[in-house]
Backbone as CSV, one residue per row, in Angstrom:
resi,resn,N_x,N_y,N_z,CA_x,CA_y,CA_z,C_x,C_y,C_z
1,UNK,-98.877,-47.975,6.155,-97.918,-48.957,6.616,-98.557,-49.856,7.674
2,UNK,-98.356,-51.154,7.547,-98.941,-52.100,8.481,-98.252,-52.039,9.844
3,UNK,-99.053,-52.208,10.880,-98.557,-52.303,12.242,-98.497,-53.777,12.624
4,UNK,-97.345,-54.223,13.045,-97.187,-55.634,13.405,-97.744,-55.897,14.792
5,UNK,-98.633,-56.888,14.853,-99.288,-57.266,16.104,-98.865,-58.685,16.476
6,UNK,-98.538,-58.882,17.736,-98.318,-60.225,18.267,-99.473,-60.557,19.194
7,UNK,-99.998,-61.769,19.066,-101.033,-62.253,19.969,-100.412,-63.311,20.874
8,UNK,-100.644,-63.181,22.172,-100.117,-64.120,23.163,-101.283,-64.899,23.746
9,UNK,-101.237,-66.221,23.616,-102.362,-67.051,24.046,-101.867,-68.331,24.686
10,UNK,-102.718,-68.890,25.550,-102.402,-70.160,26.206,-103.369,-71.268,25.829
11,UNK,-104.531,-70.911,25.258,-105.593,-71.893,25.091,-106.087,-72.076,23.676
12,UNK,-107.415,-72.098,23.542,-108.056,-72.454,22.271,-107.811,-71.439,21.167
13,UNK,-107.734,-70.164,21.527,-107.365,-69.153,20.545,-108.499,-68.511,19.782
14,UNK,-109.719,-68.532,20.315,-110.827,-67.943,19.557,-110.681,-66.430,19.422
15,UNK,-110.158,-65.749,20.440,-109.929,-64.305,20.309,-108.751,-64.009,19.382
16,UNK,-107.777,-64.897,19.345,-106.707,-64.788,18.355,-107.300,-64.824,16.955
17,UNK,-108.173,-65.783,16.691,-108.816,-65.886,15.375,-109.621,-64.628,15.067
18,UNK,-110.330,-64.106,16.075,-111.131,-62.899,15.872,-110.254,-61.716,15.480
19,UNK,-109.053,-61.637,16.032,-108.142,-60.550,15.678,-107.575,-60.732,14.268
20,UNK,-107.307,-61.966,13.888,-106.776,-62.230,12.541,-107.818,-61.908,11.486
21,UNK,-109.063,-62.275,11.743,-110.114,-62.134,10.729,-110.888,-60.820,10.840
22,UNK,-110.740,-60.098,11.953,-111.486,-58.855,12.152,-110.822,-57.654,11.499
23,UNK,-111.517,-56.526,11.539,-111.011,-55.273,10.967,-110.196,-54.534,12.031
24,UNK,-108.876,-54.637,11.910,-107.981,-53.966,12.851,-107.327,-52.741,12.209
25,UNK,-107.896,-52.259,11.124,-107.321,-51.085,10.467,-105.963,-51.406,9.880
26,UNK,-104.962,-50.641,10.289,-103.609,-50.835,9.752,-102.865,-51.985,10.422
27,UNK,-103.497,-52.639,11.376,-102.839,-53.719,12.105,-102.926,-55.052,11.392
28,UNK,-101.874,-55.827,11.527,-101.856,-57.185,10.977,-101.206,-58.107,12.007
29,UNK,-101.901,-59.196,12.319,-101.337,-60.159,13.262,-100.155,-60.842,12.595
30,UNK,-98.980,-60.591,13.142,-97.722,-61.068,12.567,-97.316,-62.423,13.127
31,UNK,-97.659,-62.654,14.397,-97.253,-63.916,15.026,-98.133,-64.224,16.229
32,UNK,-98.316,-65.520,16.467,-98.921,-66.012,17.699,-97.811,-66.598,18.549
33,UNK,-97.708,-66.138,19.783,-96.771,-66.724,20.743,-97.563,-67.420,21.835
34,UNK,-97.100,-68.595,22.238,-97.790,-69.317,23.292,-96.805,-69.883,24.303
35,UNK,-97.300,-70.027,25.522,-96.536,-70.640,26.608,-96.962,-72.085,26.813
36,UNK,-97.804,-72.595,25.904,-98.383,-73.931,26.031,-98.173,-74.684,24.717
37,UNK,-97.328,-75.697,24.760,-97.006,-76.445,23.546,-98.210,-77.149,22.936
38,UNK,-99.264,-77.332,23.727,-100.463,-78.013,23.246,-101.648,-77.072,23.053
39,UNK,-101.405,-75.787,22.999,-102.489,-74.811,22.856,-103.250,-75.033,21.545
40,UNK,-104.562,-75.006,21.631,-105.381,-75.103,20.427,-105.123,-73.969,19.464
41,UNK,-104.663,-72.838,19.992,-104.369,-71.680,19.146,-103.302,-71.996,18.097
42,UNK,-102.417,-72.939,18.391,-101.373,-73.305,17.423,-101.986,-73.912,16.160
43,UNK,-102.986,-74.753,16.341,-103.672,-75.340,15.182,-104.403,-74.263,14.395
44,UNK,-105.056,-73.354,15.102,-105.745,-72.246,14.434,-104.773,-71.401,13.622
45,UNK,-103.602,-71.126,14.193,-102.603,-70.320,13.488,-102.200,-70.983,12.178
46,UNK,-101.994,-72.293,12.203,-101.635,-73.022,10.985,-102.751,-72.923,9.956
47,UNK,-103.996,-73.033,10.399,-105.137,-72.944,9.481,-105.276,-71.554,8.887
48,UNK,-104.917,-70.533,9.667,-105.072,-69.141,9.231,-103.835,-68.603,8.520
49,UNK,-102.785,-69.400,8.465,-101.561,-68.966,7.786,-100.762,-67.937,8.556
50,UNK,-100.865,-67.984,9.888,-100.120,-67.056,10.740,-98.986,-67.826,11.409
51,UNK,-97.802,-67.267,11.380,-96.667,-67.921,12.028,-96.934,-68.047,13.521
52,UNK,-96.499,-69.143,14.105,-96.688,-69.342,15.545,-95.421,-69.915,16.148
53,UNK,-95.279,-69.697,17.459,-94.074,-70.160,18.129,-94.367,-70.393,19.608
54,UNK,-93.854,-71.498,20.121,-93.874,-71.747,21.561,-92.568,-71.235,22.140
55,UNK,-92.678,-70.463,23.226,-91.497,-70.033,23.967,-91.640,-70.479,25.418
56,UNK,-90.588,-71.020,25.948,-90.601,-71.487,27.335,-90.858,-70.316,28.278
57,UNK,-91.832,-70.442,29.187,-92.184,-69.330,30.071,-91.475,-69.332,31.422
58,UNK,-90.743,-70.393,31.719,-90.127,-70.518,33.036,-90.845,-71.563,33.861
59,UNK,-90.354,-71.777,35.068,-90.835,-72.882,35.904,-92.119,-72.575,36.664
60,UNK,-92.518,-71.317,36.713,-93.702,-70.949,37.494,-94.977,-71.176,36.683
61,UNK,-96.083,-71.418,37.359,-97.337,-71.760,36.677,-98.143,-70.530,36.273
62,UNK,-98.098,-69.468,37.074,-98.977,-68.325,36.824,-98.242,-67.039,36.440
63,UNK,-96.928,-67.114,36.343,-96.159,-65.943,35.923,-94.933,-66.406,35.154
64,UNK,-94.243,-65.470,34.533,-93.013,-65.776,33.824,-91.838,-65.793,34.793
65,UNK,-90.825,-66.571,34.470,-89.546,-66.368,35.103,-88.957,-65.067,34.577
66,UNK,-88.144,-64.383,35.380,-87.623,-63.072,34.964,-86.814,-63.182,33.674
67,UNK,-85.902,-64.130,33.604,-85.090,-64.275,32.401,-85.940,-64.668,31.199
68,UNK,-86.916,-65.541,31.423,-87.790,-65.965,30.329,-88.612,-64.788,29.804
69,UNK,-89.080,-63.946,30.727,-89.856,-62.784,30.275,-88.973,-61.826,29.486
70,UNK,-87.731,-61.694,29.887,-86.783,-60.883,29.106,-86.629,-61.437,27.696
71,UNK,-86.553,-62.759,27.577,-86.387,-63.383,26.268,-87.627,-63.197,25.390
72,UNK,-88.806,-63.276,26.001,-90.035,-63.017,25.244,-90.023,-61.581,24.712
73,UNK,-89.661,-60.636,25.571,-89.624,-59.230,25.157,-88.601,-59.019,24.043
74,UNK,-87.423,-59.612,24.199,-86.381,-59.469,23.185,-86.829,-60.052,21.852
75,UNK,-87.507,-61.185,21.902,-87.986,-61.822,20.681,-88.976,-60.906,19.953
76,UNK,-89.935,-60.369,20.690,-90.964,-59.528,20.074,-90.376,-58.222,19.540
77,UNK,-89.498,-57.605,20.306,-88.870,-56.361,19.844,-87.999,-56.626,18.626
78,UNK,-87.273,-57.721,18.638,-86.420,-58.062,17.509,-87.198,-58.336,16.248
79,UNK,-88.427,-58.728,16.399,-89.290,-59.015,15.261,-90.007,-57.757,14.743
80,UNK,-89.871,-56.666,15.466,-90.516,-55.416,15.045,-91.976,-55.314,15.430
81,UNK,-92.389,-56.092,16.427,-93.775,-56.033,16.891,-94.023,-54.684,17.554
82,UNK,-95.162,-54.080,17.220,-95.490,-52.755,17.762,-96.658,-52.770,18.732
83,UNK,-97.458,-53.844,18.700,-98.599,-53.949,19.604,-98.735,-55.408,20.031
84,UNK,-98.947,-55.625,21.331,-99.123,-56.970,21.872,-100.550,-57.101,22.391
85,UNK,-101.232,-58.153,21.948,-102.600,-58.416,22.380,-102.647,-59.744,23.124
86,UNK,-103.052,-59.693,24.378,-103.213,-60.904,25.166,-104.590,-61.491,24.869
87,UNK,-104.613,-62.783,24.575,-105.868,-63.445,24.232,-105.924,-64.782,24.961
88,UNK,-106.133,-64.696,26.263,-106.173,-65.910,27.059,-104.802,-66.400,27.471
89,UNK,-103.850,-65.487,27.610,-102.545,-65.861,28.172,-102.713,-65.959,29.677
90,UNK,-102.502,-67.141,30.220,-102.815,-67.371,31.636,-101.615,-67.119,32.542
91,UNK,-100.965,-65.979,32.328,-99.828,-65.605,33.173,-99.897,-64.115,33.485
92,UNK,-99.482,-63.775,34.693,-99.374,-62.373,35.084,-98.115,-61.789,34.459
93,UNK,-98.257,-60.598,33.896,-97.110,-59.919,33.281,-96.824,-58.665,34.103
94,UNK,-95.632,-58.593,34.667,-95.293,-57.431,35.494,-93.892,-56.918,35.220
95,UNK,-93.072,-57.646,34.508,-91.664,-57.329,34.384,-91.236,-56.800,33.036
96,UNK,-90.181,-57.353,32.465,-89.570,-56.824,31.245,-90.508,-56.743,30.050
97,UNK,-91.429,-57.688,29.942,-92.350,-57.685,28.807,-93.300,-56.490,28.891
98,UNK,-93.799,-56.226,30.075,-94.675,-55.066,30.269,-93.897,-53.775,30.070
99,UNK,-92.680,-53.715,30.574,-91.858,-52.519,30.405,-91.594,-52.222,28.929
100,UNK,-91.335,-53.280,28.150,-91.014,-53.106,26.730,-92.207,-52.616,25.926
101,UNK,-93.432,-52.949,26.377,-94.616,-52.613,25.592,-95.632,-51.792,26.390
102,UNK,-95.166,-51.008,27.335,-96.087,-50.171,28.121,-96.861,-49.241,27.192
103,UNK,-98.172,-49.245,27.345,-99.024,-48.437,26.481,-99.268,-49.069,25.130
104,UNK,-98.640,-50.234,24.900,-98.811,-50.935,23.620,-99.121,-52.413,23.856
105,UNK,-99.756,-52.685,24.994,-100.176,-54.042,25.317,-101.606,-53.988,25.822
106,UNK,-102.468,-54.802,25.238,-103.859,-54.814,25.668,-104.335,-56.230,25.939
107,UNK,-105.429,-56.302,26.676,-105.990,-57.580,27.092,-107.502,-57.511,26.970
108,UNK,-108.123,-58.676,26.796,-109.585,-58.734,26.831,-109.996,-59.563,28.030
109,UNK,-111.013,-59.078,28.738,-111.437,-59.719,29.984,-112.956,-59.890,29.972
110,UNK,-113.462,-61.057,30.404,-114.896,-61.330,30.312,-115.737,-60.791,31.461
111,UNK,-115.567,-59.499,31.737,-116.469,-58.824,32.678,-116.449,-57.338,32.356
112,UNK,-117.379,-56.626,32.950,-117.383,-55.169,32.837,-116.503,-54.621,33.958
113,UNK,-115.223,-54.564,33.676,-114.287,-54.065,34.681,-114.684,-52.660,35.115
114,UNK,-114.451,-52.309,36.375,-113.612,-53.006,37.362,-114.302,-54.155,38.104
115,UNK,-115.524,-54.522,37.723,-116.189,-55.650,38.376,-115.550,-56.968,37.950
116,UNK,-115.380,-57.868,38.876,-114.974,-59.252,38.651,-113.648,-59.395,37.887
117,UNK,-112.576,-58.836,38.421,-111.257,-59.067,37.818,-110.774,-60.479,38.132
118,UNK,-109.711,-60.888,37.476,-109.095,-62.178,37.773,-109.774,-63.340,37.086
119,UNK,-109.565,-64.526,37.658,-110.025,-65.764,37.036,-111.533,-65.950,37.150
120,UNK,-112.089,-66.646,36.166,-113.500,-67.039,36.111,-114.443,-65.869,36.380
121,UNK,-114.243,-64.806,35.639,-115.092,-63.624,35.813,-116.553,-63.935,35.493
122,UNK,-116.785,-64.791,34.502,-118.167,-65.146,34.155,-118.841,-65.861,35.317
123,UNK,-118.103,-66.789,35.933,-118.635,-67.501,37.093,-118.877,-66.566,38.265
124,UNK,-117.950,-65.626,38.467,-118.124,-64.638,39.539,-119.406,-63.841,39.322
125,UNK,-119.622,-63.385,38.078,-120.810,-62.588,37.763,-122.075,-63.400,37.962
126,UNK,-122.046,-64.647,37.519,-123.218,-65.514,37.639,-123.550,-65.757,39.104
127,UNK,-122.531,-66.064,39.906,-122.761,-66.337,41.331,-123.230,-65.090,42.078
128,UNK,-122.759,-63.932,41.656,-123.145,-62.689,42.315,-124.588,-62.306,42.003
129,UNK,-125.076,-62.811,40.861,-126.463,-62.548,40.507,-126.697,-61.257,39.741
130,UNK,-125.663,-60.778,39.036,-125.839,-59.538,38.277,-126.848,-59.741,37.155
131,UNK,-127.490,-58.674,36.722,-128.445,-58.725,35.616,-127.787,-58.328,34.290
132,UNK,-126.639,-57.682,34.378,-125.883,-57.318,33.178,-124.423,-57.694,33.400
133,UNK,-123.894,-58.470,32.478,-122.475,-58.822,32.483,-121.852,-58.209,31.232
134,UNK,-120.692,-58.708,30.808,-120.102,-58.159,29.594,-118.616,-58.439,29.500
135,UNK,-117.948,-57.636,28.688,-116.512,-57.819,28.472,-115.836,-56.464,28.288
136,UNK,-114.529,-56.459,28.490,-113.744,-55.229,28.480,-112.418,-55.460,27.771
137,UNK,-112.045,-54.544,26.886,-110.676,-54.498,26.373,-109.979,-53.362,27.102
138,UNK,-108.805,-53.660,27.662,-108.101,-52.638,28.433,-106.601,-52.736,28.191
139,UNK,-105.924,-51.643,28.453,-104.463,-51.669,28.425,-103.963,-52.430,29.649
140,UNK,-102.826,-53.059,29.504,-102.243,-53.820,30.598,-101.314,-52.927,31.406
141,UNK,-101.504,-52.951,32.720,-100.578,-52.263,33.618,-100.063,-53.294,34.630
142,UNK,-99.516,-52.851,35.727,-98.913,-53.770,36.671,-99.883,-54.508,37.568
143,UNK,-101.170,-54.181,37.503,-102.161,-54.836,38.349,-102.868,-55.961,37.618
144,UNK,-103.852,-56.541,38.280,-104.650,-57.601,37.672,-105.926,-56.992,37.109
145,UNK,-105.960,-56.823,35.792,-107.121,-56.262,35.085,-107.458,-54.856,35.580
146,UNK,-106.430,-54.050,35.820,-106.643,-52.700,36.357,-106.275,-51.588,35.377
147,UNK,-105.808,-51.919,34.187,-105.345,-50.900,33.251,-106.476,-50.084,32.654
148,UNK,-106.137,-48.951,32.012,-107.150,-48.079,31.409,-108.046,-48.833,30.424
149,UNK,-109.344,-48.585,30.542,-110.338,-49.268,29.716,-110.428,-48.613,28.343
150,UNK,-110.410,-49.443,27.314,-110.526,-48.960,25.934,-111.959,-49.088,25.442
151,UNK,-112.547,-50.258,25.640,-113.877,-50.524,25.089,-114.569,-51.583,25.945
152,UNK,-115.881,-51.408,26.125,-116.671,-52.392,26.850,-117.954,-52.685,26.089
153,UNK,-118.485,-53.875,26.302,-119.770,-54.252,25.716,-120.545,-55.048,26.753
154,UNK,-121.814,-54.706,26.919,-122.635,-55.391,27.917,-123.358,-56.597,27.320
155,UNK,-123.690,-57.531,28.202,-124.418,-58.743,27.833,-125.482,-58.968,28.905
156,UNK,-126.749,-59.076,28.525,-127.776,-59.316,29.542,-127.656,-60.717,30.123
157,UNK,-128.020,-60.830,31.383,-128.057,-62.138,32.048,-129.518,-62.557,32.135
158,UNK,-129.844,-63.693,31.526,-131.229,-64.173,31.496,-131.505,-65.107,32.669
159,UNK,-132.775,-65.191,33.053,-133.175,-66.081,34.142,-132.792,-67.528,33.836
160,UNK,-132.813,-67.884,32.561,-132.521,-69.258,32.151,-131.022,-69.555,32.059
161,UNK,-130.192,-68.535,32.247,-128.748,-68.722,32.078,-128.148,-69.651,33.117
162,UNK,-127.146,-70.387,32.671,-126.196,-71.073,33.532,-124.847,-70.401,33.287
163,UNK,-123.875,-70.752,34.055,-122.556,-70.137,33.901,-122.024,-70.289,32.474
164,UNK,-122.174,-71.480,31.887,-121.615,-71.737,30.563,-122.350,-70.994,29.456
165,UNK,-123.666,-70.875,29.566,-124.418,-70.154,28.528,-124.093,-68.663,28.572
166,UNK,-123.931,-68.127,29.781,-123.533,-66.728,29.917,-122.133,-66.521,29.354
167,UNK,-121.204,-67.414,29.691,-119.829,-67.306,29.196,-119.780,-67.349,27.680
168,UNK,-120.612,-68.184,27.064,-120.622,-68.302,25.605,-121.082,-67.003,24.949
169,UNK,-122.093,-66.340,25.530,-122.573,-65.083,24.948,-121.569,-63.961,25.161
170,UNK,-120.902,-63.966,26.309,-119.847,-62.970,26.540,-118.725,-63.170,25.529
171,UNK,-118.344,-64.415,25.268,-117.263,-64.690,24.318,-117.603,-64.175,22.924
172,UNK,-118.852,-64.300,22.525,-119.261,-63.775,21.213,-119.030,-62.266,21.142
173,UNK,-119.327,-61.564,22.228,-119.093,-60.116,22.267,-117.603,-59.799,22.269
174,UNK,-116.809,-60.624,22.968,-115.358,-60.437,22.955,-114.845,-60.445,21.514
175,UNK,-115.323,-61.408,20.741,-114.877,-61.527,19.351,-115.224,-60.281,18.539
176,UNK,-116.302,-59.609,18.902,-116.730,-58.413,18.179,-115.889,-57.190,18.543
177,UNK,-115.549,-57.053,19.825,-114.973,-55.766,20.239,-113.448,-55.714,20.240
178,UNK,-112.770,-56.871,20.234,-111.307,-56.813,20.357,-110.686,-56.107,19.159
179,UNK,-111.103,-56.472,17.960,-110.528,-55.823,16.777,-110.893,-54.336,16.732
180,UNK,-112.085,-53.992,17.211,-112.485,-52.572,17.260,-111.559,-51.782,18.183
181,UNK,-111.200,-52.384,19.321,-110.304,-51.712,20.268,-108.914,-51.546,19.672
182,UNK,-108.439,-52.572,18.983,-107.125,-52.479,18.328,-107.135,-51.362,17.296
183,UNK,-108.186,-51.302,16.501,-108.300,-50.251,15.475,-108.323,-48.870,16.124
184,UNK,-109.050,-48.739,17.232,-109.103,-47.450,17.935,-107.718,-47.038,18.410
185,UNK,-106.936,-47.993,18.924,-105.571,-47.699,19.370,-104.707,-47.244,18.199
186,UNK,-104.778,-47.978,17.110,-103.916,-47.667,15.961,-104.300,-46.361,15.285
187,UNK,-105.545,-45.951,15.427,-105.991,-44.675,14.862,-105.822,-43.509,15.840
188,UNK,-105.275,-43.793,17.024,-105.039,-42.737,18.004,-106.257,-42.333,18.800
189,UNK,-107.349,-43.092,18.672,-108.561,-42.794,19.441,-108.504,-43.390,20.838
190,UNK,-107.545,-44.285,21.067,-107.317,-44.857,22.399,-105.822,-44.809,22.664
191,UNK,-105.450,-44.150,23.737,-104.042,-44.015,24.137,-103.970,-44.394,25.606
192,UNK,-102.884,-45.008,26.016,-102.749,-45.518,27.387,-103.140,-44.474,28.437
193,UNK,-102.705,-43.244,28.236,-102.969,-42.214,29.237,-104.215,-41.380,28.936
194,UNK,-104.865,-41.665,27.808,-105.993,-40.823,27.404,-106.895,-41.627,26.479
195,UNK,-108.115,-41.857,26.900,-109.068,-42.582,26.068,-109.995,-41.566,25.402
196,UNK,-110.019,-41.579,24.092,-110.855,-40.661,23.311,-111.946,-41.477,22.627
197,UNK,-113.178,-41.091,22.783,-114.283,-41.825,22.132,-114.525,-41.298,20.735
């Protein structure tokens, strides 16, 4: 039986595409939801034949309004979504949406967490001068990129790198590991309270 997956995105949607086209086992991306009426991910969804929808997020720039977050949660639950994957959703989730999908919401972040949480992790890593960067798929909890780690992949930092070249190589790894993490969750190899390799 297929597991319905919703992808939440604000931008271009390359990780959304990676989830649609990757091997997620029994998972199938059922819908793309966005808080940005002009998100590039909407065009990608049309090209990939995935239903998409813009939902108003509220008046705040970096988080949902409480009522709006309730409506997002109600929409996803009413649709029978069983797993939520954040793919560049530029809002903090702490309320009803997180409560509705606790242990069933994951995010991808462009650093080897717990290093460099938050915005512009690639830039943070580059400025810090690390020799190894990478990306992490993790469950979402009430903190900023603090949830249990499901899967990580490292990326070497070359002497010739600039911030953008490093970010591009990290993004390629993100595309590889997100579907693997989803498959691990759906097969029971990754659980919010227990990560099994």
